[in-house]
C-alpha positions as CSV (number, residue, x, y, z in Angstrom):
1,M,0.0,0.0,0.0
2,A,1.3,3.4,-0.8
3,T,1.2,6.0,1.9
4,T,2.0,9.6,1.2
5,A,2.4,12.2,3.8
6,A,2.6,15.9,3.2
7,A,3.8,18.6,5.6
8,A,3.4,22.3,5.1
9,V,4.5,25.3,7.0
10,F,1.7,27.9,7.4
11,D,2.7,31.5,7.2
12,A,1.4,33.2,10.3
13,D,0.8,35.7,8.0
14,G,30.2,58.4,26.5
15,D,32.0,60.3,25.1
16,T,34.5,59.1,22.6
17,D,37.6,59.1,24.6
18,G,37.6,55.4,25.3
19,F,37.8,55.7,29.0
20,F,35.5,54.4,31.8
21,D,34.8,56.2,35.1
22,A,36.9,55.1,38.0
23,D,34.3,52.5,39.0
24,A,34.1,51.1,35.5
25,D,33.1,47.6,36.6
26,G,30.3,48.9,38.8
27,D,31.4,47.2,42.0
28,G,31.5,50.4,44.0
29,S,35.2,50.7,44.1
30,A,37.8,52.6,42.1
31,D,39.8,50.0,40.3
32,G,43.4,50.2,39.5
33,D,46.1,48.1,38.1
34,T,48.3,46.2,40.5
35,S,50.5,44.5,38.0
36,G,52.4,47.0,36.1
37,E,50.4,46.3,32.9
38,G,48.5,49.5,33.4
39,G,47.1,51.6,36.2
40,G,47.8,54.3,38.6
41,D,51.5,54.6,37.8
42,G,50.6,55.3,34.1
43,S,52.3,52.1,32.9
44,P,50.3,49.9,30.5
45,L,49.0,47.6,32.8
46,P,5.0,26.4,4.6
47,V,-0.6,26.1,2.0
48,A,-1.1,23.5,-0.7
49,D,-3.7,23.5,-3.5
50,G,-4.0,19.7,-3.5
51,V,-2.0,16.5,-3.7
52,E,-3.1,13.3,-5.5
53,T,-2.2,9.9,-4.3
54,G,-2.7,6.3,-5.5
55,C,-4.6,5.1,-2.4
56,A,-8.2,5.6,-1.2
57,E,-9.4,7.4,1.8
58,P,-11.1,5.0,4.2
59,D,-14.8,5.8,5.2
60,G,-15.0,7.6,8.5
61,F,-11.4,8.7,8.2
62,P,-11.4,12.2,6.6
63,L,-8.1,13.8,5.8
64,H,-7.3,16.6,8.1
65,A,-4.8,19.4,8.2
66,V,-4.5,21.8,11.1
67,S,-3.7,25.3,10.0
68,T,-1.8,26.2,13.1
69,V,0.8,23.5,13.1
70,T,3.2,22.0,10.6
71,S,1.9,18.4,10.6
72,V,-0.6,16.4,8.5
73,A,-2.0,12.9,9.4
74,M,-3.3,10.7,6.6
75,A,-4.5,7.1,6.5
76,N,-5.3,4.9,3.5
77,R,-7.1,1.5,3.9
78,A,-7.1,0.2,0.3
79,C,-5.5,1.2,-3.0
80,G,-7.8,3.6,-4.9
81,A,-7.8,7.3,-5.8
82,R,-8.9,10.4,-4.0
83,R,-7.9,13.9,-4.2
84,L,-6.5,15.3,-1.0
85,R,-7.1,18.8,0.0
86,W,-5.8,20.9,2.8
87,S,-8.4,22.2,5.2
88,T,-8.3,24.8,7.9
89,G,-9.8,22.8,10.6
90,T,-13.0,21.6,8.7
91,T,-13.8,18.3,6.9
92,H,-14.7,18.3,3.2
93,S,-16.7,15.8,1.2
94,I,-14.4,14.3,-1.4
95,E,-15.6,12.8,-4.7
96,P,-13.8,9.8,-6.3
97,M,-11.5,10.6,-9.2
98,P,-9.8,8.4,-11.7
99,I,-6.3,7.3,-10.9
100,R,-3.7,9.3,-12.7
101,S,-0.3,8.3,-13.5
102,R,1.5,11.3,-12.2
103,T,1.2,13.7,-9.4
104,R,0.5,17.4,-10.0
105,R,3.0,19.9,-8.7
106,V,1.6,21.7,-5.8
107,P,2.3,25.3,-5.2
108,A,3.4,25.8,-1.6
109,L,5.5,27.9,0.6
110,T,7.0,24.8,2.0
111,L,5.7,21.2,1.0
112,V,7.4,18.0,1.9
113,L,6.2,14.7,0.2
114,L,7.3,11.5,1.8
115,V,6.5,8.4,-0.4
116,L,7.0,5.5,1.9
117,A,6.0,2.5,-0.3
118,G,4.3,1.3,-3.6
119,C,0.7,-0.1,-3.5
120,G,0.7,-3.6,-2.0
121,G,3.9,-3.4,0.1
122,G,6.4,-1.4,2.0
123,T,9.4,-1.5,4.2
124,G,7.8,-0.2,7.3
125,G,6.1,-3.4,8.4
126,T,2.6,-4.9,7.8
127,A,-0.5,-4.0,9.8
128,A,-2.5,-6.8,11.4
129,S,-5.4,-8.2,9.3
130,G,-8.6,-6.1,9.7
131,S,-6.8,-3.4,11.6
132,A,-6.6,0.2,10.3
133,P,-3.2,1.4,9.4
134,S,-1.6,3.9,11.7
135,P,-1.5,7.5,10.4
136,T,1.9,8.8,9.2
137,V,2.9,12.2,10.4
138,A,5.6,14.4,8.9
139,V,6.8,17.5,10.7
140,Q,8.7,20.4,9.2
141,P,10.7,22.1,12.0
142,S,10.6,25.8,12.3
143,P,13.8,27.5,11.3
144,S,15.9,29.1,14.0
145,S,16.3,32.8,14.0
146,S,19.9,32.6,15.0
147,P,21.6,29.3,14.2
148,P,24.1,28.1,16.8
149,A,27.7,27.5,16.3
150,S,28.5,24.4,14.2
151,A,30.0,22.3,16.9
152,G,29.2,20.3,20.0
153,A,30.5,20.3,23.5
154,F,33.2,22.6,24.8
155,V,36.7,21.4,24.6
156,G,39.1,22.5,27.3
157,T,42.3,20.6,28.0
158,V,45.4,21.3,30.2
159,E,48.8,19.7,29.7
160,A,52.4,20.3,30.6
161,L,54.3,21.8,27.7
162,P,55.1,19.0,25.3
163,A,58.6,18.8,23.7
164,A,57.4,20.3,20.4
165,A,55.9,23.3,22.2
166,R,59.0,23.9,24.3
167,Q,61.1,23.8,21.1
168,R,59.0,26.4,19.2
169,M,58.8,28.7,22.2
170,T,62.5,28.7,23.1
171,G,64.2,31.8,21.7
172,V,60.8,33.2,20.5
173,S,58.4,33.7,23.4
174,W,60.7,32.3,26.1
175,R,64.4,32.4,26.8
176,P,66.7,31.8,29.7
177,G,66.3,34.6,32.2
178,C,62.5,34.9,31.9
179,P,60.7,35.2,35.3
180,V,59.0,31.8,34.8
181,G,60.3,28.4,33.7
182,L,58.8,26.2,31.0
183,D,57.9,23.6,33.7
184,D,55.6,26.1,35.3
185,L,53.7,26.8,32.0
186,R,50.7,24.8,30.7
187,L,49.4,24.4,27.1
188,L,45.6,24.9,27.0
189,R,43.4,23.8,24.1
190,L,40.1,25.7,24.2
191,S,36.9,25.9,22.2
192,Y,35.7,29.3,21.0
193,V,33.2,30.7,18.6
194,D,34.6,32.9,15.8
195,F,32.9,36.0,14.2
196,D,31.1,33.8,11.7
197,G,29.5,31.7,14.4
198,T,31.7,28.7,13.8
199,A,33.2,26.8,16.7
200,K,36.9,26.2,16.6
201,V,39.7,25.2,19.0
202,G,42.6,27.4,19.8
203,E,45.7,27.4,22.0
204,L,46.8,29.4,25.0
205,V,49.9,29.1,27.2
206,V,49.4,30.2,30.8
207,H,51.0,29.7,34.2
208,R,49.9,26.4,35.8
209,A,48.4,28.3,38.7
210,I,45.7,29.9,36.5
211,A,45.2,27.0,34.0
212,D,42.0,25.5,35.4
213,A,40.4,28.9,36.1
214,T,41.2,29.9,32.5
215,V,39.4,26.8,31.2
216,R,36.3,27.5,33.3
217,V,36.3,31.1,32.0
218,F,36.4,30.1,28.3
219,A,33.8,27.4,28.9
220,K,31.5,30.3,29.9
221,L,32.5,32.4,26.9
222,Y,31.8,29.5,24.6
223,A,28.3,28.9,26.2
224,A,27.6,32.6,25.8
225,R,28.7,32.5,22.1
226,F,31.0,35.4,22.7
227,P,32.9,35.8,19.4
228,I,36.7,35.6,19.4
229,R,38.7,36.4,16.2
230,G,41.5,33.9,16.7
231,M,43.4,32.1,19.4
232,Q,47.1,31.2,18.7
233,A,50.1,31.1,20.9
234,I,52.4,34.1,20.3
235,E,55.0,32.0,18.4
236,A,52.6,32.2,15.4
237,Y,53.6,35.8,15.3
238,D,57.3,35.3,16.0
239,G,56.8,36.5,19.5
240,S,55.7,40.0,18.4
241,D,53.0,41.4,20.6
242,D,52.4,44.2,18.0
243,A,51.8,41.7,15.2
244,S,49.6,39.6,17.4
245,M,47.5,42.6,18.4
246,A,47.2,43.8,14.8
247,A,45.9,40.4,13.8
248,D,43.2,40.7,16.6
249,N,44.6,37.5,18.2
250,T,43.8,36.3,21.6
251,S,46.9,35.2,23.5
252,A,48.5,34.8,26.9
253,F,52.1,34.0,27.7
254,N,54.9,36.0,26.2
255,C,58.1,36.8,28.0
256,R,58.2,40.5,27.4
257,N,58.2,43.8,29.2
258,V,55.3,46.1,29.6
259,P,55.4,48.4,26.5
260,N,57.5,51.5,27.0
261,T,59.0,50.2,30.3
262,K,61.8,48.0,31.6
263,H,59.8,45.8,33.9
264,W,58.1,42.5,33.2
265,S,54.6,42.3,32.0
266,N,52.3,39.8,33.7
267,H,52.2,38.1,30.3
268,A,55.9,37.2,31.1
269,Y,54.6,35.2,34.0
270,G,51.8,33.5,32.1
271,R,49.3,35.2,34.3
272,A,47.6,37.6,31.8
273,I,45.3,37.1,28.8
274,D,44.5,39.5,26.0
275,I,41.2,39.0,24.1
276,N,40.1,40.5,20.7
277,T,42.8,43.1,20.8
278,V,41.4,45.3,17.9
279,E,37.9,45.6,19.4
280,N,39.5,46.1,22.8
281,P,42.5,48.4,22.5
282,Y,45.2,49.2,25.0
283,L,45.5,52.9,25.7
284,P,48.8,53.8,27.3
285,G,49.0,57.6,27.5
286,K,48.0,59.0,24.1
287,Q,48.7,55.7,22.3
288,I,46.2,53.3,20.8
289,M,47.4,49.8,20.6
290,P,46.9,48.4,18.1
291,P,46.2,51.4,15.9
292,A,43.1,49.7,14.3
293,G,41.6,50.0,17.8
294,K,40.8,53.6,17.1
295,D,37.5,52.5,15.6
296,Y,36.5,51.1,19.0
297,L,37.2,54.0,21.3
298,D,33.5,54.8,21.8
299,R,32.7,52.0,24.3
300,R,29.0,53.1,24.4
301,T,28.4,51.5,20.9
302,V,28.9,47.9,21.7
303,R,29.7,45.7,18.7
304,P,30.6,42.0,18.4
305,G,33.8,41.1,20.1
306,M,33.9,44.2,22.4
307,I,34.3,43.7,26.1
308,V,32.4,46.1,28.4
309,A,31.7,46.4,32.1
310,G,29.2,43.8,33.4
311,D,29.2,41.7,30.2
312,A,29.6,37.9,30.0
313,V,33.4,38.2,29.6
314,V,34.1,40.5,32.5
315,T,31.7,38.5,34.7
316,A,33.3,35.2,33.9
317,F,36.8,36.4,34.5
318,K,35.9,38.3,37.7
319,A,34.3,35.1,39.1
320,E,37.7,33.4,38.9
321,G,39.6,36.2,40.6
322,F,40.9,38.0,37.5
323,T,41.3,41.8,37.3
324,W,40.1,43.6,34.1
325,G,42.3,46.3,32.6
326,G,39.3,48.1,31.2
327,S,38.5,49.3,34.7
328,W,41.8,50.9,35.4
329,R,42.0,54.7,35.7
330,T,45.0,55.1,33.6
331,G,46.7,52.9,31.0
332,V,43.2,51.5,30.3
333,D,43.6,48.1,28.7
334,Y,40.2,46.7,27.5
335,Q,41.7,43.5,26.1
336,H,43.6,42.6,29.3
337,F,42.7,40.2,32.1
338,E,45.2,39.1,34.7
339,K,45.4,37.1,37.9
340,T,48.5,37.6,40.0
341,G,49.9,35.1,42.5
């Protein structure tokens, strides 16, 4: 027996200086940098016309379509010919018609035809003798207004630096004399959502003391679908912080000084993370780093990738004891989060 089901979707028819106030994170206190990366010392801290089938409608089993849902139930008891019509909640008398060898194309906003078997057989099993066949229902799901990222569960791993990582770091992002040894650093692989809504996995190198906390933070950012441009260890940019920032890269460890100073940045300890550096520039003095960050000085107009007080990013980091450079009075650093020992 041939059973045809159709499904249709019915048409239900502050300023621009880039600075926050002293209490930028809204916690009632004037925040300041305590790390030398920026702060008080100034350093950078579906309707169908009809469908024909090859099987008859059983007496007492009228075809029915409900106009408010995207499902249709149809049952055929013996092979014959009837013309099926959509209804809007009422039952119509249907006259027999000759069997035709083809099916007319039906105009529809959305129409799905599922031909399950030819008359006299099928692969879905046989109904018991004298029993009415079960109706077949086809459902067209409603489209999502904002499709989620194309990936599954969050990935967050922590491991001691493997030999390959140590080799590529030495002489680039790390060298003898740095304030932290390679044994104290950890390689993190973390899921993130890019600006196209695609889920990817990137890498960060951080101090072992903040590794687990960093994984928890990025799990929250992934759940919130906060977009991140890219996430590569600084060696991908030959150790250049300027090149990494210009590429809008999210990174962490880099044995370097605070820009324009002679003292170690918290990045040199693996205790600081910079996120979406273009959308969240660093503002030491009258500088804008990176220069492309000038388009994001007005923090009142929040665009994808920007970090602002009280958002999912600041909240997630703060819950793990990190300080946000965007709340500093001077040397404002919107991209920067750090957790000192």
